[in-house]
ZAMIBA-461240 format. One line per 3 residues: their letters; for each residue x, y, z of N, C-alpha, C, O. Coordinates in pm, 1 decimal. Each point is the difference from the previous one (the first is absolute). Last residue first. Layout:
REM ZAMIBA-461240
A	X:Y:Z:X:Y:Z:X:Y:Z:X:Y:Z; ...
***
This chain:
REM ZAMIBA-461240
RLG	-738.4:3101.1:2038.6:87.9:93.1:71.7:92.4:-75.3:89.1:82.1:60.5:69.0; -369.8:-310.1:-353.5:5.2:128.3:-70.0:102.6:93.3:63.0:79.0:62.1:-71.1; -207.9:-501.5:238.0:62.4:-18.7:-131.0:11.6:127.5:-79.1:57.9:-0.6:-108.6
DKG	-217.9:-58.7:572.8:-102.5:-17.4:-103.0:57.1:-24.7:-139.0:-75.8:-12.3:-96.2; 359.7:59.1:494.9:-122.8:-62.3:49.6:-97.4:-34.1:-112.5:-57.8:-108.7:-1.2; 520.3:340.0:31.5:-10.7:-138.6:-43.4:-126.5:-70.9:43.1:-3.0:-123.0:3.7
EIQ	249.3:579.0:49.3:-71.1:-67.2:108.4:-17.7:-147.9:-32.8:4.5:-84.6:89.3; 367.7:482.0:-261.9:-90.8:-110.9:-30.0:-61.3:-56.1:127.5:70.8:-28.7:96.5; 275.3:384.3:-162.5:-135.8:37.1:40.5:-101.8:-113.1:-20.8:-117.9:16.9:31.1
DVT	591.5:-29.6:-161.2:-5.4:8.5:145.9:-137.7:41.7:52.7:-22.1:-2.8:121.1; 106.1:-20.7:-593.3:10.0:-133.5:59.1:-11.5:6.7:152.0:-64.1:-86.0:60.4; -174.1:479.9:-324.6:135.4:-55.8:1.4:0.8:-134.2:72.1:-93.6:-32.1:73.3
LGG	-287.6:355.3:-361.7:28.3:-82.3:116.8:140.9:-57.1:-9.8:39.3:-49.4:-105.7; -88.3:472.7:-194.1:-91.3:-107.3:36.6:44.1:-72.3:125.4:96.8:38.1:65.9; 214.8:227.6:-464.2:-78.7:11.6:122.5:-88.4:-119.5:26.1:18.6:-107.7:-56.6
IGP	315.6:176.1:-300.4:-132.7:54.4:-31.4:-91.1:5.5:121.6:-120.3:22.5:-13.2; 595.8:-199.9:-79.6:-10.6:140.3:36.7:-136.5:60.2:-24.4:-12.0:122.1:-10.2; 400.8:-585.7:3.8:-139.1:42.9:8.5:-8.7:145.8:45.0:76.1:44.0:86.1
KPR	295.8:-363.6:-293.1:-2.2:137.6:50.8:-143.4:49.6:11.1:-39.9:89.6:-74.5; 134.0:-562.9:-36.2:130.3:53.0:40.6:-2.1:140.5:61.3:70.4:23.3:98.2; -502.5:-346.2:-44.3:75.2:52.6:-113.7:130.4:62.8:47.7:12.0:35.7:117.2
GSD	-169.4:-363.5:239.0:-83.4:68.1:-97.1:84.0:43.6:-119.0:106.9:-55.8:-24.9; 11.8:-390.1:321.6:-2.5:145.7:12.8:-103.3:56.6:-96.6:-64.9:-73.4:-74.6; 191.5:-384.7:84.4:42.3:29.1:137.3:0.6:150.5:27.2:56.1:46.0:99.4
TVV	-361.6:-395.9:-448.0:107.8:97.8:15.8:38.8:12.1:147.2:-72.2:-43.5:89.7; -183.5:-318.7:-477.2:9.8:46.7:138.3:115.0:100.4:5.4:101.2:-17.5:-67.8; -440.3:-270.8:-315.9:111.3:90.5:28.0:-11.3:47.3:144.1:-108.6:32.3:48.1
VAV	-76.5:-449.1:-407.1:-17.3:67.1:128.2:123.6:86.3:19.5:112.4:-45.9:-20.0; -367.3:-229.3:-427.7:108.2:70.8:69.0:-47.1:58.6:131.5:-111.7:50.4:11.3; 0.3:-422.7:-454.9:-51.1:55.3:124.7:117.2:62.5:74.6:103.6:-64.1:17.9
VIE	-264.4:-134.8:-535.5:110.9:53.8:77.8:-61.8:66.6:122.9:-87.8:85.4:-12.6; -105.8:-492.1:-326.2:-23.3:123.6:74.3:129.6:36.6:72.3:63.4:-85.2:62.2; -223.4:-242.8:-528.0:64.7:23.3:128.6:-49.2:129.5:64.0:-68.5:81.4:-61.8
DRR	2.2:-290.8:-398.7:-76.1:-71.6:102.7:60.6:15.4:139.9:-13.4:-89.3:83.7; 206.2:301.8:-477.5:-144.9:13.2:-22.0:-83.2:-59.6:113.6:-106.8:51.3:33.5; 582.7:96.6:116.2:-39.7:-68.7:-122.1:-152.3:7.1:-8.6:-65.3:42.2:95.4
PAD	330.3:337.7:178.9:-71.1:-126.8:3.3:-16.5:-59.7:-139.5:-25.0:71.1:-97.3; 459.7:31.9:168.9:-130.9:-28.6:61.0:-84.7:127.4:0.1:54.0:110.6:-3.0; 429.4:-157.2:-100.1:-62.9:-111.4:-72.3:-136.8:-38.0:57.6:-41.6:-115.6:-7.6
HVR	313.2:488.0:182.5:24.3:2.0:-145.1:-73.0:-110.5:-76.5:-35.3:20.0:-116.2; -119.3:247.5:551.6:67.3:-128.6:-16.0:13.6:-21.0:-149.8:-100.2:-7.5:-71.2; 11.6:453.3:426.1:-9.1:-61.7:-132.0:73.8:-132.2:5.9:106.8:-9.6:60.5
IEM	-287.3:482.2:259.6:55.9:-134.6:-13.2:-25.8:-50.9:-141.1:-92.5:42.9:-69.0; 102.1:446.0:391.8:-27.8:-66.2:-126.5:65.2:-137.7:-0.4:116.6:-15.3:36.3; -300.9:329.4:377.4:119.0:-66.7:-51.5:-40.2:-72.4:-127.3:-92.5:-81.3:1.0
ADF	-98.8:524.2:335.5:-21.9:-119.1:-82.3:135.6:-60.5:-34.4:103.2:66.3:11.0; -381.2:311.4:361.0:109.0:-26.9:-93.1:-39.4:-120.1:-86.4:-114.7:-44.5:3.1; -6.6:344.0:468.3:-68.7:-20.9:-128.2:108.2:-14.9:-104.5:72.8:95.5:-27.0
HSR	22.7:10.4:486.0:12.7:-139.7:-42.2:-83.5:-32.8:-123.6:-7.0:-115.9:-41.0; 14.9:541.6:274.8:141.4:-26.9:-29.6:22.1:-142.1:-52.3:107.0:-31.7:-52.0; -537.8:195.2:214.8:33.5:34.6:-138.4:144.1:-32.1:-37.6:28.5:-27.5:-116.5
VYA	-395.4:-164.7:470.7:140.5:40.0:7.9:51.4:23.1:-142.3:40.9:-93.9:-68.3; -489.2:-73.5:201.6:17.0:144.0:-22.2:144.8:48.7:10.2:23.9:120.7:-4.2; -188.2:-582.9:84.8:-12.6:36.3:-141.2:27.9:147.8:-27.2:33.4:35.9:-112.9
ADK	142.4:-388.1:495.0:-76.0:124.6:-7.2:-0.9:51.8:-143.1:101.9:46.6:-50.9; 120.2:-458.9:186.8:-88.5:19.3:113.5:-88.1:124.2:-7.2:-95.6:12.6:76.5; 428.6:-162.0:-414.0:-73.6:-121.0:39.0:-101.4:22.2:112.0:-94.6:-77.6:13.6
HGL	253.9:429.3:-410.3:43.9:-41.0:133.6:-88.6:-114.4:48.8:-121.4:1.6:-20.3; 170.6:29.4:-499.7:-52.9:86.9:103.5:47.3:-50.6:134.0:35.2:-117.1:13.6; 22.7:39.4:-602.2:41.7:-17.0:139.3:-68.6:100.4:90.0:-28.9:112.6:-40.5
PVD	-8.3:-385.1:-487.4:-21.3:118.4:84.1:36.2:-30.6:145.3:-16.5:-112.4:47.2; 204.2:-88.5:-517.3:-61.1:-49.2:123.2:-17.0:121.1:91.0:99.2:56.3:46.3; -59.7:-100.7:-596.1:41.2:76.1:117.4:-75.9:-54.5:119.8:-123.0:2.6:2.9
ITA	268.1:-261.5:-474.2:-109.7:51.0:81.9:61.8:76.8:116.2:102.5:-40.4:55.1; 24.0:-198.0:-587.0:34.7:60.3:128.2:-127.3:36.7:75.2:-107.0:15.3:-59.0; 241.1:-409.5:-338.8:-81.7:114.7:40.9:46.7:51.3:135.8:40.8:-77.8:86.2
GMA	125.3:-318.0:-337.0:79.4:120.7:17.2:-79.9:122.5:39.9:57.4:107.8:15.6; -325.3:-489.6:-251.6:131.2:-19.4:61.0:76.4:131.9:3.5:3.3:74.8:-97.7; -508.3:22.2:74.5:81.2:-102.2:-66.6:133.8:-14.2:71.6:27.8:72.4:95.5
GRK	-516.1:96.2:132.7:117.5:37.6:-77.4:69.5:-119.3:-61.4:-24.2:-114.8:37.2; -405.3:354.0:301.7:31.2:-110.2:-90.9:120.4:44.8:-80.8:10.4:117.2:-36.4; -130.0:51.4:554.7:-19.2:23.8:-142.4:23.2:-128.8:-76.3:49.2:-98.5:55.2
KAS	-70.0:373.8:477.6:-9.0:-121.8:-80.7:-19.8:39.1:-144.3:-54.7:106.0:-30.6; 184.4:83.5:580.6:-20.1:26.9:-142.5:-7.2:-133.3:-71.5:58.7:-99.2:43.3; -78.1:335.7:506.5:15.4:-105.0:-99.8:-20.7:52.1:-140.9:-60.1:105.2:-21.9
PVL	140.9:-0.8:611.2:-23.8:53.0:-134.7:24.9:-108.8:-104.7:86.5:-85.7:17.9; -247.6:1.1:486.5:118.8:-20.7:-82.7:-30.0:55.9:-138.5:-88.2:-51.8:-68.5; -126.8:223.8:552.7:-22.2:-81.5:-119.4:130.7:-12.5:-77.4:82.6:91.3:0.5
AAG	-22.9:-0.5:517.8:-51.9:66.6:-119.3:-25.8:-100.6:-112.0:60.0:-107.4:-4.2; 137.4:-19.6:425.7:-137.4:44.4:24.4:-63.6:62.0:-124.2:-122.3:-1.6:-13.9; 557.6:-282.5:153.1:-62.3:31.4:-127.2:-145.4:37.7:16.4:-88.0:-68.7:-51.7
KEV	442.5:-234.5:348.4:-113.7:91.5:9.9:-58.4:27.0:-136.9:-69.8:-86.0:-53.7; 508.6:-151.0:37.4:-47.1:32.3:134.6:-98.4:115.8:-0.6:39.9:116.0:-9.4; 153.3:-359.1:-374.2:53.2:133.7:31.0:-41.8:47.1:139.6:22.6:116.0:34.5
AVR	-155.1:-546.2:-204.6:141.3:8.6:-40.9:62.5:134.4:33.9:121.1:8.9:20.0; -586.2:-83.5:47.6:78.1:-75.9:98.2:148.9:13.9:-31.9:81.9:16.2:90.4; -377.1:167.9:-399.0:0.8:79.9:123.1:78.4:-70.4:111.0:69.9:65.5:77.3
LPA	-142.3:-298.7:-476.3:97.4:108.0:-22.5:9.7:87.2:125.0:109.4:40.8:39.1; -435.8:-380.9:-49.3:134.3:-51.6:27.9:109.9:103.2:-28.6:106.8:-5.5:61.0; -555.2:151.3:-144.8:15.5:-44.4:139.1:139.0:-58.7:27.4:63.7:40.7:97.1
GLK	-202.2:101.0:-552.6:34.7:103.4:96.7:27.3:-49.1:140.7:94.3:47.7:63.2; -255.2:-319.5:-447.8:144.4:27.8:-1.2:39.6:94.9:112.9:109.2:-13.6:55.1; -574.1:-148.1:-178.6:77.9:-60.0:109.1:148.8:32.2:0.8:67.7:-38.6:95.3
PHL	-440.9:229.9:-401.4:-66.8:-66.0:112.6:92.5:-41.7:114.9:-35.8:17.3:116.5; 213.4:229.2:-527.9:-91.4:63.5:94.3:-56.2:-86.0:113.3:8.4:43.3:115.0; 325.6:-157.1:-498.5:38.8:115.9:80.7:-94.5:33.9:114.5:46.3:38.9:107.3
IAA	-116.9:-402.1:-434.9:124.0:-22.2:74.7:23.3:113.0:100.1:36.9:-25.2:114.7; -403.6:59.8:-403.1:-21.7:-113.0:90.9:124.9:-31.4:81.1:-10.0:-41.4:115.5; 25.5:372.3:-459.2:-73.9:47.7:117.5:-19.3:-112.1:102.1:8.1:23.7:120.5
AHE	182.8:-130.9:-536.3:94.6:78.7:80.5:-67.7:48.0:127.5:59.7:-3.6:107.6; -333.2:-210.1:-409.7:94.1:-99.0:53.3:104.8:70.0:85.8:37.2:-50.5:105.9; -352.8:304.8:-350.7:-54.3:-50.5:126.3:88.9:-108.5:60.9:-6.0:-23.5:120.7
LEG	93.9:205.5:-552.6:39.9:91.7:105.4:-47.2:-48.8:136.8:66.9:21.9:101.0; 16.3:-390.1:-471.6:-92.8:111.5:19.3:51.8:87.4:113.5:70.3:-47.4:89.3; 203.6:-300.1:-457.7:-70.7:15.3:126.8:-92.3:119.4:0.1:-6.8:76.6:-96.1
DEG	320.5:-212.0:-253.4:-110.5:-95.9:4.3:-82.0:11.0:128.2:-100.4:-69.5:15.8; 493.6:349.5:-92.9:-103.0:25.8:-101.4:-117.1:-97.2:2.0:-110.4:38.2:-39.1; 391.6:44.9:498.6:35.0:-21.1:-140.4:-121.0:9.7:-91.0:-113.6:7.7:46.7
VIA	177.8:255.6:430.5:-53.0:-125.1:-52.9:36.7:-8.3:-148.5:-6.5:99.7:-71.9; 205.9:165.8:523.5:-18.0:9.8:-145.2:-46.1:-136.0:-47.9:71.7:-98.9:14.9; -54.1:386.4:490.4:0.6:-121.4:-81.0:-21.2:35.8:-146.2:-74.0:92.4:-33.8
AKG	209.5:119.8:580.8:-44.6:16.5:-138.2:4.3:-134.0:-70.4:68.0:-92.8:43.8; -0.1:397.8:469.9:-11.8:-126.4:-72.2:-49.6:28.6:-140.3:-67.0:100.4:-24.4; 313.2:143.1:513.4:-88.4:6.8:-114.7:0.5:-134.1:-71.1:85.2:-85.0:25.9
YSQ	117.9:402.2:446.0:-21.7:-120.6:-77.3:-94.0:26.3:-115.9:-69.6:101.4:-5.6; 416.6:136.4:436.9:-100.8:6.9:-105.8:-15.8:-135.3:-65.0:86.4:-87.2:9.5; 194.2:127.1:380.0:-81.2:121.1:8.6:-111.5:6.2:-104.2:-111.9:40.0:32.0
AAG	448.0:-409.1:281.7:-56.0:31.1:-132.1:-90.9:121.1:13.5:-72.6:12.9:98.7; 276.9:-229.6:277.4:71.7:115.2:-56.5:-47.3:34.9:-141.1:37.8:104.0:-53.9; -191.7:-489.8:311.7:-56.0:123.4:51.7:67.3:125.7:-54.0:-55.8:109.2:11.1
PAI	222.6:-554.2:-120.5:-130.1:29.6:-60.2:-60.1:133.2:44.9:-57.4:72.2:-81.6; 583.4:-112.6:78.1:-103.8:-70.2:75.2:-134.8:36.1:-61.7:-14.9:110.1:-53.0; 434.7:-90.2:-273.4:-58.8:69.2:113.4:-93.2:-93.2:76.5:-43.7:-103.0:-51.4
GLA	296.8:70.4:-391.0:81.0:-30.0:117.6:-50.1:70.3:124.9:79.0:38.8:86.1; -239.7:-62.2:-565.9:41.6:127.3:60.7:87.6:-22.6:122.5:67.2:92.6:45.4; -252.2:-465.2:-262.3:91.8:65.1:-94.7:48.5:134.2:52.7:112.8:40.8:-27.6
AVA	-445.3:-282.8:268.3:133.3:-60.0:13.9:101.5:66.8:-92.5:115.7:18.5:37.8; -567.4:111.0:-77.0:54.5:45.5:128.3:142.1:-54.6:18.7:89.7:73.8:40.6; -320.5:-227.1:-415.9:30.9:142.6:-14.8:60.1:55.7:129.2:97.5:75.1:-4.5
REG	-249.1:-525.5:3.0:119.8:17.1:-83.5:39.0:147.2:-13.6:118.5:33.1:3.9; -520.4:-144.0:223.9:117.5:-40.8:77.7:128.7:18.7:-79.6:101.4:42.6:55.4; -506.1:40.1:-281.0:19.4:96.8:107.8:123.9:-31.7:82.2:80.4:88.6:28.7
LEK	-215.6:-395.0:-361.0:61.6:118.9:-57.7:22.4:108.2:105.2:100.9:70.4:-4.8; -314.2:-475.5:145.8:130.9:-28.2:-60.0:68.4:127.0:-50.5:116.1:24.9:32.5; -564.2:8.1:141.5:97.3:-42.3:102.3:139.6:-12.0:-59.3:94.9:60.1:50.2
GLM	-442.8:34.9:-345.8:11.8:111.1:94.4:103.1:-30.5:107.3:81.3:85.3:35.5; -204.5:-423.7:-345.4:99.3:95.1:-51.0:14.3:121.8:91.5:108.9:56.9:8.4; -435.7:-387.2:96.2:133.6:-59.4:8.9:106.9:99.5:-44.6:105.2:10.8:62.8
EGI	-553.7:121.2:-112.6:34.0:-12.8:142.4:141.1:-54.9:17.8:77.6:51.8:80.4; -253.2:-34.4:-517.1:29.5:132.9:51.6:40.1:-3.0:146.7:93.0:69.6:40.8; -248.7:-463.1:-243.8:137.0:29.9:-44.4:41.4:138.1:52.6:113.8:18.8:42.9
GIL	-558.7:-147.6:25.2:91.9:-75.3:85.9:145.3:25.2:-34.3:84.6:9.3:88.9; -408.0:180.6:-368.8:-10.8:61.9:132.8:94.4:-69.7:97.4:69.9:66.5:76.4; -115.4:-247.6:-506.2:80.7:121.6:-0.6:-4.7:72.2:134.3:99.2:59.2:42.6
AAI	-374.2:-438.8:-117.2:140.8:-39.0:10.6:89.7:123.0:7.5:97.1:1.6:75.7; -554.2:72.8:-149.3:22.0:-53.4:135.3:145.6:-40.5:19.8:58.1:27.2:105.0; -192.9:118.7:-539.0:1.9:108.7:98.1:28.6:-51.7:140.9:79.9:59.7:72.1
DRP	89.9:-268.5:-533.2:-105.2:-33.7:96.5:8.3:103.1:112.9:98.4:4.3:73.8; 219.8:-35.0:-441.1:-126.8:59.4:-43.4:-118.6:-32.9:91.1:-113.5:35.2:-32.0; 616.7:-126.7:40.2:-95.8:-109.9:-5.5:-139.5:44.7:-44.8:-85.6:-83.6:-29.0
NDI	606.1:262.3:-46.6:-134.3:52.6:25.1:-100.5:-114.9:-11.0:-31.8:-42.3:-111.1; 581.6:56.3:254.3:-100.2:-43.4:-96.5:-133.9:61.6:38.0:-28.6:19.5:118.1; 463.2:249.1:41.8:-77.1:-122.2:25.9:-87.1:-35.9:-119.5:-33.5:85.1:-82.3
VAI	461.2:234.9:305.8:-62.3:-27.4:-129.5:-67.9:-135.6:14.8:64.9:-101.7:24.3; 105.4:501.4:348.5:-19.3:-139.8:-39.3:-65.5:-3.5:-137.0:-88.6:80.0:-30.2; 390.7:282.9:373.4:-87.5:-21.6:-115.6:-8.4:-149.1:-29.2:101.7:-69.4:-2.5
AAA	60.6:488.1:368.9:3.2:-145.5:-14.5:-108.8:-32.7:-101.3:-116.1:36.9:17.4; 407.3:432.7:132.6:-109.9:-66.2:-69.6:26.0:-149.5:-1.3:109.5:-45.1:-33.5; 57.8:510.5:329.4:24.8:-137.7:-42.1:-125.8:-54.8:-65.2:-109.6:9.5:55.2
KRT	369.1:493.3:88.3:-122.5:-70.8:-35.4:40.1:-140.8:-42.8:99.4:-17.8:-70.5; 130.5:484.2:346.8:5.6:-132.7:-61.7:-139.1:-57.4:-21.3:-89.7:13.5:83.3; 429.0:462.4:19.9:-134.3:-56.6:5.3:3.5:-132.3:-75.9:68.7:-13.3:-101.2
PPS	374.3:211.6:357.7:-75.9:-6.7:-125.6:-142.9:-47.4:24.2:-25.5:-75.8:93.6; 264.9:336.9:305.6:22.0:-123.8:-73.1:-83.2:-1.2:-128.4:-99.0:72.3:-11.1; 223.8:267.6:-44.7:66.8:-84.3:98.5:-87.5:-11.2:125.2:-27.5:100.7:65.1
ITT	81.8:112.9:-600.3:-102.2:-54.2:89.1:67.8:-98.8:94.6:49.9:-104.4:-42.0; 112.5:555.6:-266.5:30.8:-136.0:42.5:-106.5:-43.1:100.3:-33.5:74.6:91.9; -32.7:303.3:-486.5:9.4:-27.7:142.8:33.3:-147.3:24.2:-63.0:-89.2:-56.9
NGE	-53.5:351.3:-355.6:142.1:14.3:36.0:24.6:-31.1:146.6:102.6:39.3:55.6; -504.6:-262.6:-291.3:44.9:132.4:-41.8:149.2:8.1:25.6:75.8:-86.1:-44.6; -166.6:-285.5:277.8:-123.8:53.3:-54.7:28.4:145.7:-34.0:28.3:81.1:88.2
MLT	254.4:-573.8:48.7:-0.6:142.8:-32.6:-137.8:35.5:-53.3:-60.3:-77.2:-74.6; 132.4:-358.8:225.4:113.5:59.7:69.8:8.5:150.8:-21.0:54.9:72.3:83.1; -417.7:-512.3:-104.0:21.4:133.6:-52.6:105.5:68.0:85.9:-21.5:26.2:118.3
EEV	-115.6:-563.8:-239.5:47.2:96.6:98.7:20.6:134.1:-68.2:67.0:8.3:-102.9; -333.2:-519.6:30.1:38.2:127.8:-59.6:40.0:94.2:112.5:-75.9:19.8:95.0; 19.8:-585.6:-180.3:3.3:112.1:92.7:50.1:122.3:-74.8:102.5:-3.8:-68.1
VTI	-348.4:-513.2:-48.8:89.5:108.6:-37.1:-11.2:111.4:104.2:-108.7:28.6:50.3; -37.4:-578.2:-200.8:3.6:98.2:107.7:103.4:104.4:-36.7:112.3:-32.6:-38.5; -428.3:-396.1:-195.4:105.3:99.6:-15.0:-9.4:94.5:119.3:-109.2:42.6:37.6
IKR	-69.8:-561.9:-224.6:-12.5:106.1:99.3:121.3:91.1:-16.1:113.4:-46.5:-11.7; -400.4:-346.8:-315.4:119.3:65.5:52.5:-37.6:102.0:104.3:-111.8:51.4:2.3; -196.1:-381.9:-171.7:109.8:-20.3:-94.7:127.6:64.9:49.1:108.2:-56.8:-14.7
IM	-565.5:-152.0:264.7:91.0:115.5:-4.0:114.1:-32.8:-95.3:73.2:-96.7:20.7; -390.5:-239.3:-1.8:-80.9:118.4:0.0:86.3:126.3:0.0:-31.0:92.6:-75.0
***
């Protein structure tokens, strides 16, 4: 069912002419899977991938789960699939095990889905895991698998960060103001 798993870490060391210290980091854990086209099966696969990919992304950053700050998820369904196949993986059950992998996760997990051919890219949207109104963590990470999705496959990605954007400056709720009660503030 899983053809390949890819894990990648992106570190931003400079933004504009400013050195970022410590660097901001994002980790994507990506699975390329067969598309069984059965909604019930895809929901179960989403639960398994939420755990597996969430744990891999946190491990790639080399942080404790509670140190994760942002998260997001995305899927690209191949040409023989339906957009609802991506939705079945992402929405009903992927979030709960991802929240365990990052400790808490009171906020909704931002998501994106699309249909695409091999090599299609998708921006995985990101938001703070405990408070949706933390603007410094509104971001994205572009992912691409050069040989996927094949017509009968789905690319599933989870991204976790250990920080917000490199030079946030648009105001709003800050990390030290998070209450974490309602997923918003």
